VMD Tcl script that builds the backbone (N, CA, C; Angstrom):
set m [mol new atoms 228]
animate dup $m
set s [atomselect $m all]
$s set {name element resname resid chain x y z} {
  {N N MET 1 A 29.181 70.403 1.188}
  {CA C MET 1 A 30.191 70.752 2.157}
  {C C MET 1 A 31.257 71.594 1.464}
  {N N LYS 2 A 31.685 72.644 2.129}
  {CA C LYS 2 A 32.691 73.536 1.560}
  {C C LYS 2 A 34.083 73.104 1.991}
  {N N THR 3 A 35.072 73.505 1.231}
  {CA C THR 3 A 36.468 73.174 1.498}
  {C C THR 3 A 37.141 74.350 2.188}
  {N N LEU 4 A 38.018 74.032 3.142}
  {CA C LEU 4 A 38.759 75.046 3.890}
  {C C LEU 4 A 40.226 74.662 3.886}
  {N N THR 5 A 41.090 75.615 3.618}
  {CA C THR 5 A 42.525 75.383 3.689}
  {C C THR 5 A 43.030 76.042 4.965}
  {N N MET 6 A 43.826 75.296 5.730}
  {CA C MET 6 A 44.329 75.821 6.999}
  {C C MET 6 A 45.857 75.788 7.012}
  {N N LYS 7 A 46.445 76.765 7.678}
  {CA C LYS 7 A 47.887 76.781 7.901}
  {C C LYS 7 A 48.115 76.428 9.364}
  {N N LEU 8 A 48.952 75.432 9.612}
  {CA C LEU 8 A 49.237 74.987 10.966}
  {C C LEU 8 A 50.739 75.036 11.225}
  {N N PRO 9 A 51.131 75.354 12.450}
  {CA C PRO 9 A 52.558 75.272 12.791}
  {C C PRO 9 A 53.025 73.817 12.645}
  {N N ASP 10 A 54.316 73.647 12.384}
  {CA C ASP 10 A 54.864 72.310 12.145}
  {C C ASP 10 A 54.545 71.333 13.269}
  {N N GLY 11 A 54.659 71.776 14.502}
  {CA C GLY 11 A 54.406 70.890 15.642}
  {C C GLY 11 A 52.960 70.418 15.683}
  {N N LEU 12 A 52.030 71.312 15.427}
  {CA C LEU 12 A 50.613 70.956 15.445}
  {C C LEU 12 A 50.263 70.062 14.261}
  {N N LEU 13 A 50.852 70.354 13.107}
  {CA C LEU 13 A 50.620 69.518 11.936}
  {C C LEU 13 A 51.180 68.114 12.157}
  {N N GLY 14 A 52.333 68.029 12.783}
  {CA C GLY 14 A 52.915 66.717 13.100}
  {C C GLY 14 A 52.026 65.930 14.037}
  {N N TRP 15 A 51.499 66.613 15.055}
  {CA C TRP 15 A 50.594 65.933 15.991}
  {C C TRP 15 A 49.340 65.457 15.266}
  {N N LEU 16 A 48.765 66.312 14.400}
  {CA C LEU 16 A 47.558 65.966 13.667}
  {C C LEU 16 A 47.800 64.759 12.753}
  {N N GLU 17 A 48.922 64.746 12.072}
  {CA C GLU 17 A 49.235 63.618 11.188}
  {C C GLU 17 A 49.407 62.329 11.983}
  {N N ALA 18 A 50.108 62.405 13.111}
  {CA C ALA 18 A 50.315 61.215 13.946}
  {C C ALA 18 A 48.995 60.720 14.525}
  {N N GLU 19 A 48.169 61.634 14.979}
  {CA C GLU 19 A 46.877 61.267 15.574}
  {C C GLU 19 A 45.939 60.676 14.518}
  {N N ALA 20 A 45.943 61.233 13.329}
  {CA C ALA 20 A 45.117 60.709 12.245}
  {C C ALA 20 A 45.571 59.303 11.858}
  {N N LYS 21 A 46.868 59.099 11.840}
  {CA C LYS 21 A 47.404 57.769 11.523}
  {C C LYS 21 A 47.022 56.769 12.610}
  {N N ARG 22 A 47.156 57.186 13.876}
  {CA C ARG 22 A 46.815 56.314 15.001}
  {C C ARG 22 A 45.334 55.949 14.977}
  {N N ALA 23 A 44.476 56.931 14.671}
  {CA C ALA 23 A 43.028 56.717 14.664}
  {C C ALA 23 A 42.540 56.121 13.346}
  {N N ARG 24 A 43.453 56.015 12.375}
  {CA C ARG 24 A 43.103 55.506 11.039}
  {C C ARG 24 A 41.946 56.306 10.437}
  {N N GLN 25 A 42.103 57.620 10.510}
  {CA C GLN 25 A 41.111 58.550 9.951}
  {C C GLN 25 A 41.839 59.602 9.134}
  {N N PRO 26 A 41.155 60.187 8.180}
  {CA C PRO 26 A 41.755 61.329 7.478}
  {C C PRO 26 A 41.911 62.515 8.443}
  {N N LYS 27 A 42.884 63.349 8.167}
  {CA C LYS 27 A 43.099 64.525 9.016}
  {C C LYS 27 A 41.846 65.395 9.078}
  {N N SER 28 A 41.150 65.531 7.956}
  {CA C SER 28 A 39.955 66.384 7.918}
  {C C SER 28 A 38.861 65.848 8.842}
  {N N ALA 29 A 38.698 64.528 8.903}
  {CA C ALA 29 A 37.683 63.944 9.787}
  {C C ALA 29 A 38.039 64.191 11.247}
  {N N LEU 30 A 39.317 64.096 11.560}
  {CA C LEU 30 A 39.764 64.334 12.925}
  {C C LEU 30 A 39.555 65.793 13.332}
  {N N VAL 31 A 39.874 66.717 12.443}
  {CA C VAL 31 A 39.667 68.147 12.725}
  {C C VAL 31 A 38.180 68.434 12.912}
  {N N ARG 32 A 37.319 67.864 12.057}
  {CA C ARG 32 A 35.867 68.046 12.212}
  {C C ARG 32 A 35.392 67.546 13.566}
  {N N GLN 33 A 35.852 66.371 13.953}
  {CA C GLN 33 A 35.457 65.783 15.234}
  {C C GLN 33 A 35.877 66.676 16.402}
  {N N ILE 34 A 37.099 67.164 16.374}
  {CA C ILE 34 A 37.597 68.030 17.450}
  {C C ILE 34 A 36.799 69.326 17.507}
  {N N LEU 35 A 36.512 69.927 16.358}
  {CA C LEU 35 A 35.740 71.172 16.329}
  {C C LEU 35 A 34.310 70.960 16.830}
  {N N GLN 36 A 33.690 69.848 16.455}
  {CA C GLN 36 A 32.331 69.563 16.917}
  {C C GLN 36 A 32.294 69.352 18.429}
  {N N GLN 37 A 33.284 68.646 18.968}
  {CA C GLN 37 A 33.340 68.445 20.418}
  {C C GLN 37 A 33.513 69.773 21.134}
  {N N HIS 38 A 34.356 70.629 20.601}
  {CA C HIS 38 A 34.581 71.945 21.209}
  {C C HIS 38 A 33.299 72.773 21.166}
  {N N GLN 39 A 32.601 72.745 20.050}
  {CA C GLN 39 A 31.360 73.501 19.909}
  {C C GLN 39 A 30.314 73.010 20.899}
  {N N GLN 40 A 30.207 71.715 21.101}
  {CA C GLN 40 A 29.228 71.160 22.037}
  {C C GLN 40 A 29.553 71.565 23.475}
  {N N ARG 41 A 30.836 71.598 23.822}
  {CA C ARG 41 A 31.218 72.012 25.182}
  {C C ARG 41 A 30.862 73.468 25.429}
  {N N GLN 42 A 30.975 74.308 24.417}
  {CA C GLN 42 A 30.701 75.737 24.566}
  {C C GLN 42 A 29.227 76.010 24.820}
  {N N ARG 43 A 28.349 75.158 24.341}
  {CA C ARG 43 A 26.912 75.417 24.427}
  {C C ARG 43 A 26.283 74.950 25.727}
  {N N ARG 44 A 27.024 74.360 26.623}
  {CA C ARG 44 A 26.449 73.816 27.844}
  {C C ARG 44 A 26.172 74.931 28.851}
  {N N SER 45 A 24.954 74.987 29.338}
  {CA C SER 45 A 24.566 75.995 30.320}
  {C C SER 45 A 24.875 75.479 31.722}
  {N N ALA 46 A 24.721 76.349 32.698}
  {CA C ALA 46 A 24.910 75.935 34.085}
  {C C ALA 46 A 23.922 74.834 34.455}
  {N N LEU 47 A 22.705 74.946 33.943}
  {CA C LEU 47 A 21.708 73.907 34.204}
  {C C LEU 47 A 22.142 72.571 33.602}
  {N N ASP 48 A 22.689 72.606 32.389}
  {CA C ASP 48 A 23.178 71.377 31.764}
  {C C ASP 48 A 24.265 70.725 32.620}
  {N N LEU 49 A 25.172 71.545 33.139}
  {CA C LEU 49 A 26.287 71.025 33.922}
  {C C LEU 49 A 25.851 70.486 35.279}
  {N N ALA 50 A 24.793 71.060 35.858}
  {CA C ALA 50 A 24.355 70.665 37.194}
  {C C ALA 50 A 23.028 69.915 37.185}
  {N N ALA 51 A 22.584 69.458 36.029}
  {CA C ALA 51 A 21.266 68.819 35.919}
  {C C ALA 51 A 21.130 67.615 36.840}
  {N N ASP 52 A 22.200 66.861 37.005}
  {CA C ASP 52 A 22.122 65.687 37.866}
  {C C ASP 52 A 22.018 66.054 39.343}
  {N N LEU 53 A 22.305 67.300 39.688}
  {CA C LEU 53 A 22.232 67.738 41.080}
  {C C LEU 53 A 20.874 68.327 41.446}
  {N N CYS 54 A 20.096 68.736 40.460}
  {CA C CYS 54 A 18.798 69.359 40.716}
  {C C CYS 54 A 17.864 68.385 41.411}
  {N N GLY 55 A 17.361 68.818 42.552}
  {CA C GLY 55 A 16.410 68.007 43.300}
  {C C GLY 55 A 17.036 66.907 44.136}
  {N N CYS 56 A 18.359 66.912 44.290}
  {CA C CYS 56 A 18.998 65.822 45.027}
  {C C CYS 56 A 19.033 66.076 46.540}
  {N N VAL 57 A 18.678 67.284 46.977}
  {CA C VAL 57 A 18.712 67.611 48.399}
  {C C VAL 57 A 17.286 67.770 48.914}
  {N N GLN 58 A 16.981 67.107 50.002}
  {CA C GLN 58 A 15.664 67.222 50.631}
  {C C GLN 58 A 15.795 68.145 51.840}
  {N N SER 59 A 15.144 69.294 51.798}
  {CA C SER 59 A 15.217 70.237 52.921}
  {C C SER 59 A 14.045 70.055 53.876}
  {N N GLY 60 A 12.981 69.437 53.395}
  {CA C GLY 60 A 11.786 69.300 54.219}
  {C C GLY 60 A 10.850 70.487 54.098}
  {N N LEU 61 A 11.299 71.571 53.442}
  {CA C LEU 61 A 10.474 72.764 53.262}
  {C C LEU 61 A 9.945 72.788 51.840}
  {N N ARG 62 A 8.628 72.701 51.691}
  {CA C ARG 62 A 8.033 72.657 50.357}
  {C C ARG 62 A 8.086 74.013 49.644}
  {N N ASP 63 A 8.102 75.112 50.383}
  {CA C ASP 63 A 8.062 76.437 49.764}
  {C C ASP 63 A 9.411 77.147 49.864}
  {N N LEU 64 A 10.486 76.401 49.871}
  {CA C LEU 64 A 11.823 76.951 50.087}
  {C C LEU 64 A 12.185 78.047 49.081}
  {N N ALA 65 A 11.876 77.875 47.817}
  {CA C ALA 65 A 12.264 78.850 46.794}
  {C C ALA 65 A 11.270 79.991 46.652}
  {N N ARG 66 A 10.071 79.880 47.219}
  {CA C ARG 66 A 9.042 80.905 47.025}
  {C C ARG 66 A 8.813 81.774 48.264}
  {N N ASN 67 A 9.055 81.254 49.426}
  {CA C ASN 67 A 8.759 81.975 50.654}
  {C C ASN 67 A 9.953 82.853 51.035}
  {N N LYS 68 A 9.715 84.161 51.118}
  {CA C LYS 68 A 10.795 85.117 51.375}
  {C C LYS 68 A 11.455 84.925 52.738}
  {N N LYS 69 A 10.736 84.364 53.705}
  {CA C LYS 69 A 11.350 84.194 55.024}
  {C C LYS 69 A 12.506 83.184 54.964}
  {N N HIS 70 A 12.444 82.245 54.027}
  {CA C HIS 70 A 13.531 81.261 53.885}
  {C C HIS 70 A 14.738 81.856 53.160}
  {N N LEU 71 A 14.525 82.957 52.438}
  {CA C LEU 71 A 15.609 83.574 51.653}
  {C C LEU 71 A 16.303 84.715 52.395}
  {N N LYS 72 A 15.884 85.007 53.614}
  {CA C LYS 72 A 16.470 86.091 54.393}
  {C C LYS 72 A 17.951 85.790 54.635}
  {N N GLY 73 A 18.821 86.694 54.237}
  {CA C GLY 73 A 20.264 86.532 54.426}
  {C C GLY 73 A 20.933 85.690 53.353}
  {N N PHE 74 A 20.184 85.225 52.380}
  {CA C PHE 74 A 20.777 84.413 51.319}
  {C C PHE 74 A 21.742 85.237 50.494}
  {N N GLY 75 A 22.925 84.716 50.226}
  {CA C GLY 75 A 23.916 85.398 49.394}
  {C C GLY 75 A 24.859 86.293 50.162}
  {N N ARG 76 A 24.765 86.336 51.452}
  {CA C ARG 76 A 25.677 87.191 52.236}
  {C C ARG 76 A 26.851 86.420 52.727}
}
mol reanalyze $m
mol bondsrecalc $m
mol representation Tube
mol addrep $m
């Protein structure tokens, strides 16, 4: 693991120190955790966000996505 030195404004450094003390973690562990959470949020696709909604509606039409007559006027 490589070392990184960061410069933070006083207010942000104060918050980081207080939060690290509250969580009983080193500041570096807290910064790593926050960065990893941010990175994971950035990688979520629309499918990831709506995965629980896929297939939840029953239209009764088996060929809804393939038959062009069902798509007439879609998006207008």
